A tleap script that builds the chain and sets N, CA, C and O, in Angstrom:
source leaprc.protein.ff14SB
mol = sequence {
  NMET PRO GLN GLN PRO LEU PHE THR VAL VAL
  GLU TYR SER SER PHE PHE ALA VAL ARG HIE
  ASN PRO SER GLY ASP GLU HIE PRO MET GLY
  ASP GLY VAL ASP THR LEU PHE ASP ASP ASP
  GLY HIE SER LEU TYR PRO GLY THR PRO GLY
  PHE ILE LYS THR TRP GLU GLU VAL LEU ASN
  ALA ASP ALA ASP SER THR LEU GLU ALA TYR
  PHE PRO GLN HIE ILE SER ASP ALA CILE
}
set mol.1.N position { -60.594 137.517 161.604 }
set mol.1.CA position { -60.071 138.590 162.420 }
set mol.1.C position { -61.066 138.862 163.555 }
set mol.1.O position { -62.244 139.096 163.285 }
set mol.2.N position { -60.623 138.837 164.809 }
set mol.2.CA position { -61.538 139.059 165.920 }
set mol.2.C position { -62.041 140.503 165.933 }
set mol.2.O position { -61.311 141.449 165.641 }
set mol.3.N position { -63.319 140.625 166.285 }
set mol.3.CA position { -63.929 141.942 166.364 }
set mol.3.C position { -63.458 142.664 167.629 }
set mol.3.O position { -63.344 142.056 168.694 }
set mol.4.N position { -63.188 143.960 167.502 }
set mol.4.CA position { -62.767 144.758 168.650 }
set mol.4.C position { -63.955 144.893 169.603 }
set mol.4.O position { -65.086 145.098 169.160 }
set mol.5.N position { -63.701 144.779 170.919 }
set mol.5.CA position { -64.796 144.940 171.864 }
set mol.5.C position { -65.356 146.363 171.798 }
set mol.5.O position { -64.666 147.293 171.379 }
set mol.6.N position { -66.606 146.519 172.214 }
set mol.6.CA position { -67.253 147.818 172.199 }
set mol.6.C position { -66.558 148.793 173.142 }
set mol.6.O position { -66.484 149.990 172.866 }
set mol.7.N position { -66.043 148.266 174.270 }
set mol.7.CA position { -65.391 149.104 175.274 }
set mol.7.C position { -64.011 148.558 175.611 }
set mol.7.O position { -63.816 147.346 175.702 }
set mol.8.N position { -63.060 149.461 175.794 }
set mol.8.CA position { -61.742 149.094 176.294 }
set mol.8.C position { -61.407 150.009 177.471 }
set mol.8.O position { -62.014 151.065 177.652 }
set mol.9.N position { -60.437 149.583 178.255 }
set mol.9.CA position { -60.010 150.339 179.425 }
set mol.9.C position { -58.633 150.929 179.146 }
set mol.9.O position { -57.753 150.261 178.604 }
set mol.10.N position { -58.465 152.194 179.527 }
set mol.10.CA position { -57.212 152.906 179.341 }
set mol.10.C position { -56.714 153.328 180.720 }
set mol.10.O position { -57.445 153.956 181.486 }
set mol.11.N position { -55.464 152.979 181.031 }
set mol.11.CA position { -54.871 153.368 182.310 }
set mol.11.C position { -54.094 154.668 182.153 }
set mol.11.O position { -53.317 154.838 181.214 }
set mol.12.N position { -54.321 155.574 183.088 }
set mol.12.CA position { -53.555 156.812 183.172 }
set mol.12.C position { -52.842 156.804 184.519 }
set mol.12.O position { -53.052 155.892 185.320 }
set mol.13.N position { -52.013 157.789 184.779 }
set mol.13.CA position { -51.203 157.767 186.003 }
set mol.13.C position { -52.031 157.845 187.278 }
set mol.13.O position { -51.643 157.251 188.284 }
set mol.14.N position { -53.146 158.550 187.275 }
set mol.14.CA position { -53.911 158.701 188.512 }
set mol.14.C position { -55.340 158.197 188.433 }
set mol.14.O position { -56.073 158.284 189.419 }
set mol.15.N position { -55.753 157.677 187.300 }
set mol.15.CA position { -57.113 157.162 187.140 }
set mol.15.C position { -57.144 156.255 185.921 }
set mol.15.O position { -56.131 156.053 185.252 }
set mol.16.N position { -58.308 155.718 185.648 }
set mol.16.CA position { -58.482 154.976 184.411 }
set mol.16.C position { -59.770 155.437 183.752 }
set mol.16.O position { -60.592 156.110 184.375 }
set mol.17.N position { -59.939 155.074 182.505 }
set mol.17.CA position { -61.113 155.492 181.755 }
set mol.17.C position { -61.622 154.326 180.932 }
set mol.17.O position { -60.867 153.425 180.564 }
set mol.18.N position { -62.913 154.358 180.650 }
set mol.18.CA position { -63.497 153.404 179.720 }
set mol.18.C position { -63.659 154.145 178.392 }
set mol.18.O position { -64.161 155.267 178.339 }
set mol.19.N position { -63.218 153.481 177.328 }
set mol.19.CA position { -63.300 154.082 175.988 }
set mol.19.C position { -64.391 153.379 175.189 }
set mol.19.O position { -64.456 152.151 175.137 }
set mol.20.N position { -65.235 154.180 174.575 }
set mol.20.CA position { -66.245 153.687 173.634 }
set mol.20.C position { -65.542 153.622 172.285 }
set mol.20.O position { -65.328 154.654 171.648 }
set mol.21.N position { -65.184 152.430 171.846 }
set mol.21.CA position { -64.323 152.280 170.677 }
set mol.21.C position { -64.871 152.860 169.377 }
set mol.21.O position { -64.113 153.468 168.621 }
set mol.22.N position { -66.176 152.691 169.088 }
set mol.22.CA position { -66.633 153.261 167.807 }
set mol.22.C position { -66.442 154.775 167.701 }
set mol.22.O position { -66.155 155.288 166.619 }
set mol.23.N position { -66.597 155.487 168.805 }
set mol.23.CA position { -66.508 156.951 168.765 }
set mol.23.C position { -65.156 157.484 169.242 }
set mol.23.O position { -64.755 158.586 168.869 }
set mol.24.N position { -64.453 156.697 170.070 }
set mol.24.CA position { -63.215 157.169 170.666 }
set mol.24.C position { -63.437 157.985 171.932 }
set mol.24.O position { -62.473 158.418 172.563 }
set mol.25.N position { -64.705 158.202 172.316 }
set mol.25.CA position { -65.009 158.942 173.541 }
set mol.25.C position { -64.541 158.156 174.756 }
set mol.25.O position { -64.568 156.926 174.761 }
set mol.26.N position { -64.111 158.883 175.791 }
set mol.26.CA position { -63.676 158.250 177.038 }
set mol.26.C position { -64.461 158.818 178.213 }
set mol.26.O position { -64.834 159.991 178.228 }
set mol.27.N position { -64.699 157.963 179.187 }
set mol.27.CA position { -65.337 158.370 180.438 }
set mol.27.C position { -64.376 158.026 181.572 }
set mol.27.O position { -64.041 156.857 181.762 }
set mol.28.N position { -63.924 159.043 182.336 }
set mol.28.CA position { -62.999 158.753 183.440 }
set mol.28.C position { -63.673 157.950 184.538 }
set mol.28.O position { -64.857 158.128 184.820 }
set mol.29.N position { -62.913 157.076 185.143 }
set mol.29.CA position { -63.404 156.241 186.232 }
set mol.29.C position { -62.338 156.229 187.324 }
set mol.29.O position { -61.336 156.938 187.227 }
set mol.30.N position { -62.552 155.434 188.350 }
set mol.30.CA position { -61.538 155.294 189.375 }
set mol.30.C position { -61.688 156.276 190.504 }
set mol.30.O position { -60.700 156.662 191.128 }
set mol.31.N position { -62.933 156.697 190.784 }
set mol.31.CA position { -63.166 157.647 191.860 }
set mol.31.C position { -63.436 156.958 193.192 }
set mol.31.O position { -63.867 157.605 194.147 }
set mol.32.N position { -63.191 155.678 193.265 }
set mol.32.CA position { -63.448 154.938 194.497 }
set mol.32.C position { -64.764 154.201 194.451 }
set mol.32.O position { -64.935 153.190 195.133 }
set mol.33.N position { -65.705 154.692 193.652 }
set mol.33.CA position { -66.990 154.027 193.505 }
set mol.33.C position { -66.844 152.860 192.541 }
set mol.33.O position { -67.446 151.803 192.728 }
set mol.34.N position { -66.043 153.066 191.519 }
set mol.34.CA position { -65.831 152.059 190.485 }
set mol.34.C position { -64.693 151.142 190.910 }
set mol.34.O position { -63.541 151.364 190.539 }
set mol.35.N position { -65.013 150.113 191.687 }
set mol.35.CA position { -63.986 149.222 192.214 }
set mol.35.C position { -64.377 147.780 191.957 }
set mol.35.O position { -65.534 147.399 192.140 }
set mol.36.N position { -63.422 146.987 191.536 }
set mol.36.CA position { -63.590 145.535 191.401 }
set mol.36.C position { -62.597 144.875 192.343 }
set mol.36.O position { -61.560 145.450 192.674 }
set mol.37.N position { -62.925 143.661 192.771 }
set mol.37.CA position { -62.072 142.924 193.686 }
set mol.37.C position { -61.726 141.574 193.087 }
set mol.37.O position { -62.525 140.982 192.362 }
set mol.38.N position { -60.508 141.081 193.400 }
set mol.38.CA position { -60.122 139.753 192.939 }
set mol.38.C position { -60.752 138.705 193.850 }
set mol.38.O position { -61.486 139.045 194.778 }
set mol.39.N position { -60.469 137.445 193.589 }
set mol.39.CA position { -61.073 136.348 194.356 }
set mol.39.C position { -60.694 136.373 195.831 }
set mol.39.O position { -61.405 135.805 196.660 }
set mol.40.N position { -59.583 137.024 196.170 }
set mol.40.CA position { -59.134 137.102 197.565 }
set mol.40.C position { -59.626 138.364 198.266 }
set mol.40.O position { -59.275 138.606 199.421 }
set mol.41.N position { -60.441 139.176 197.574 }
set mol.41.CA position { -60.979 140.382 198.180 }
set mol.41.C position { -60.100 141.606 198.075 }
set mol.41.O position { -60.416 142.644 198.658 }
set mol.42.N position { -58.985 141.509 197.335 }
set mol.42.CA position { -58.106 142.659 197.137 }
set mol.42.C position { -58.642 143.506 195.984 }
set mol.42.O position { -59.056 142.963 194.960 }
set mol.43.N position { -58.637 144.820 196.138 }
set mol.43.CA position { -59.143 145.681 195.075 }
set mol.43.C position { -58.180 145.694 193.894 }
set mol.43.O position { -56.960 145.658 194.057 }
set mol.44.N position { -58.760 145.747 192.714 }
set mol.44.CA position { -57.984 145.855 191.482 }
set mol.44.C position { -57.879 147.336 191.146 }
set mol.44.O position { -58.894 148.028 191.067 }
set mol.45.N position { -56.691 147.815 190.954 }
set mol.45.CA position { -56.452 149.214 190.630 }
set mol.45.C position { -55.456 149.269 189.481 }
set mol.45.O position { -54.774 148.281 189.210 }
set mol.46.N position { -55.359 150.424 188.793 }
set mol.46.CA position { -54.430 150.502 187.663 }
set mol.46.C position { -53.040 149.996 188.042 }
set mol.46.O position { -52.481 150.360 189.077 }
set mol.47.N position { -52.508 149.151 187.176 }
set mol.47.CA position { -51.193 148.558 187.399 }
set mol.47.C position { -51.254 147.164 188.007 }
set mol.47.O position { -50.273 146.422 187.964 }
set mol.48.N position { -52.409 146.802 188.576 }
set mol.48.CA position { -52.584 145.472 189.159 }
set mol.48.C position { -52.680 144.450 188.026 }
set mol.48.O position { -53.380 144.691 187.042 }
set mol.49.N position { -51.985 143.308 188.147 }
set mol.49.CA position { -52.135 142.273 187.115 }
set mol.49.C position { -53.601 141.885 186.949 }
set mol.49.O position { -54.301 141.622 187.928 }
set mol.50.N position { -54.049 141.853 185.712 }
set mol.50.CA position { -55.428 141.487 185.410 }
set mol.50.C position { -56.413 142.640 185.456 }
set mol.50.O position { -57.592 142.450 185.156 }
set mol.51.N position { -55.957 143.835 185.827 }
set mol.51.CA position { -56.844 144.984 185.976 }
set mol.51.C position { -57.616 145.283 184.688 }
set mol.51.O position { -58.847 145.296 184.684 }
set mol.52.N position { -56.886 145.523 183.599 }
set mol.52.CA position { -57.535 145.902 182.339 }
set mol.52.C position { -58.438 144.782 181.841 }
set mol.52.O position { -59.587 145.028 181.473 }
set mol.53.N position { -57.933 143.565 181.825 }
set mol.53.CA position { -58.709 142.431 181.321 }
set mol.53.C position { -60.009 142.262 182.099 }
set mol.53.O position { -61.065 142.059 181.500 }
set mol.54.N position { -59.944 142.343 183.416 }
set mol.54.CA position { -61.131 142.162 184.249 }
set mol.54.C position { -62.149 143.260 183.987 }
set mol.54.O position { -63.328 142.970 183.788 }
set mol.55.N position { -61.713 144.523 183.983 }
set mol.55.CA position { -62.640 145.622 183.736 }
set mol.55.C position { -63.254 145.518 182.346 }
set mol.55.O position { -64.454 145.746 182.189 }
set mol.56.N position { -62.464 145.181 181.340 }
set mol.56.CA position { -63.017 145.074 179.988 }
set mol.56.C position { -64.057 143.964 179.911 }
set mol.56.O position { -65.085 144.126 179.254 }
set mol.57.N position { -63.804 142.847 180.569 }
set mol.57.CA position { -64.781 141.756 180.573 }
set mol.57.C position { -66.093 142.203 181.222 }
set mol.57.O position { -67.173 141.921 180.703 }
set mol.58.N position { -65.998 142.894 182.347 }
set mol.58.CA position { -67.192 143.360 183.055 }
set mol.58.C position { -67.962 144.374 182.213 }
set mol.58.O position { -69.180 144.267 182.066 }
set mol.59.N position { -67.254 145.352 181.664 }
set mol.59.CA position { -67.919 146.403 180.893 }
set mol.59.C position { -68.553 145.876 179.617 }
set mol.59.O position { -69.617 146.351 179.220 }
set mol.60.N position { -67.925 144.904 178.966 }
set mol.60.CA position { -68.458 144.358 177.725 }
set mol.60.C position { -69.493 143.268 177.950 }
set mol.60.O position { -70.290 142.983 177.055 }
set mol.61.N position { -69.498 142.649 179.132 }
set mol.61.CA position { -70.471 141.589 179.427 }
set mol.61.C position { -71.896 142.133 179.427 }
set mol.61.O position { -72.830 141.430 179.041 }
set mol.62.N position { -72.062 143.373 179.855 }
set mol.62.CA position { -73.371 144.023 179.845 }
set mol.62.C position { -73.217 145.352 179.118 }
set mol.62.O position { -73.331 146.423 179.714 }
set mol.63.N position { -72.957 145.259 177.827 }
set mol.63.CA position { -72.650 146.441 177.022 }
set mol.63.C position { -73.785 147.457 177.029 }
set mol.63.O position { -73.528 148.660 177.012 }
set mol.64.N position { -75.036 146.998 177.055 }
set mol.64.CA position { -76.159 147.936 177.061 }
set mol.64.C position { -76.135 148.803 178.317 }
set mol.64.O position { -76.351 150.013 178.239 }
set mol.65.N position { -75.874 148.195 179.470 }
set mol.65.CA position { -75.822 148.957 180.721 }
set mol.65.C position { -74.620 149.902 180.743 }
set mol.65.O position { -74.721 151.027 181.233 }
set mol.66.N position { -73.484 149.446 180.213 }
set mol.66.CA position { -72.296 150.296 180.150 }
set mol.66.C position { -72.557 151.499 179.253 }
set mol.66.O position { -72.194 152.625 179.592 }
set mol.67.N position { -73.180 151.258 178.119 }
set mol.67.CA position { -73.504 152.339 177.193 }
set mol.67.C position { -74.445 153.340 177.859 }
set mol.67.O position { -74.235 154.550 177.772 }
set mol.68.N position { -75.468 152.838 178.516 }
set mol.68.CA position { -76.444 153.705 179.185 }
set mol.68.C position { -75.807 154.517 180.311 }
set mol.68.O position { -76.105 155.701 180.471 }
set mol.69.N position { -74.933 153.884 181.090 }
set mol.69.CA position { -74.327 154.559 182.243 }
set mol.69.C position { -73.270 155.583 181.854 }
set mol.69.O position { -73.211 156.663 182.441 }
set mol.70.N position { -72.438 155.260 180.875 }
set mol.70.CA position { -71.277 156.094 180.592 }
set mol.70.C position { -71.311 156.832 179.261 }
set mol.70.O position { -70.624 157.840 179.096 }
set mol.71.N position { -72.100 156.345 178.314 }
set mol.71.CA position { -72.132 156.966 176.984 }
set mol.71.C position { -73.560 157.075 176.450 }
set mol.71.O position { -73.831 156.614 175.341 }
set mol.72.N position { -74.468 157.667 177.202 }
set mol.72.CA position { -75.864 157.720 176.753 }
set mol.72.C position { -76.035 158.461 175.433 }
set mol.72.O position { -77.007 158.226 174.715 }
set mol.73.N position { -75.110 159.348 175.106 }
set mol.73.CA position { -75.192 160.075 173.840 }
set mol.73.C position { -75.042 159.158 172.638 }
set mol.73.O position { -75.356 159.562 171.519 }
set mol.74.N position { -74.566 157.919 172.843 }
set mol.74.CA position { -74.361 156.983 171.726 }
set mol.74.C position { -75.388 155.850 171.694 }
set mol.74.O position { -75.250 154.911 170.911 }
set mol.75.N position { -76.400 155.932 172.527 }
set mol.75.CA position { -77.413 154.866 172.553 }
set mol.75.C position { -78.106 154.763 171.197 }
set mol.75.O position { -78.303 153.654 170.701 }
set mol.76.N position { -78.472 155.859 170.597 }
set mol.76.CA position { -79.162 155.800 169.304 }
set mol.76.C position { -78.261 155.233 168.212 }
set mol.76.O position { -78.755 154.680 167.229 }
set mol.77.N position { -76.942 155.364 168.374 }
set mol.77.CA position { -75.992 154.796 167.402 }
set mol.77.C position { -76.036 153.274 167.415 }
set mol.77.O position { -75.786 152.632 166.395 }
set mol.78.N position { -76.355 152.693 168.580 }
set mol.78.CA position { -76.323 151.237 168.743 }
set mol.78.C position { -77.600 150.573 168.286 }
set mol.78.O position { -77.654 149.350 168.155 }
set mol.79.N position { -78.628 151.361 168.044 }
set mol.79.CA position { -79.940 150.789 167.656 }
set mol.79.C position { -79.990 150.527 166.181 }
set mol.79.O position { -81.005 150.051 165.673 }
savepdb mol mol.pdb
quit
């Protein structure tokens, strides 16, 4: 059975959030600062094909930095 990633992305109508799966805590994102672009330079936004998958890959690729930036209250849980 594949292990659930540490972080998942949740789309809402006007923003998206990153969820810390062990705790269920969410951090809202999508304020314009948190932007990813596809290979053609188009911004990925909620509803765009590949949006969730791309953000989850980025957030989980450097889980320590994601934890520190968005969920510092759970750093001691990860040690």
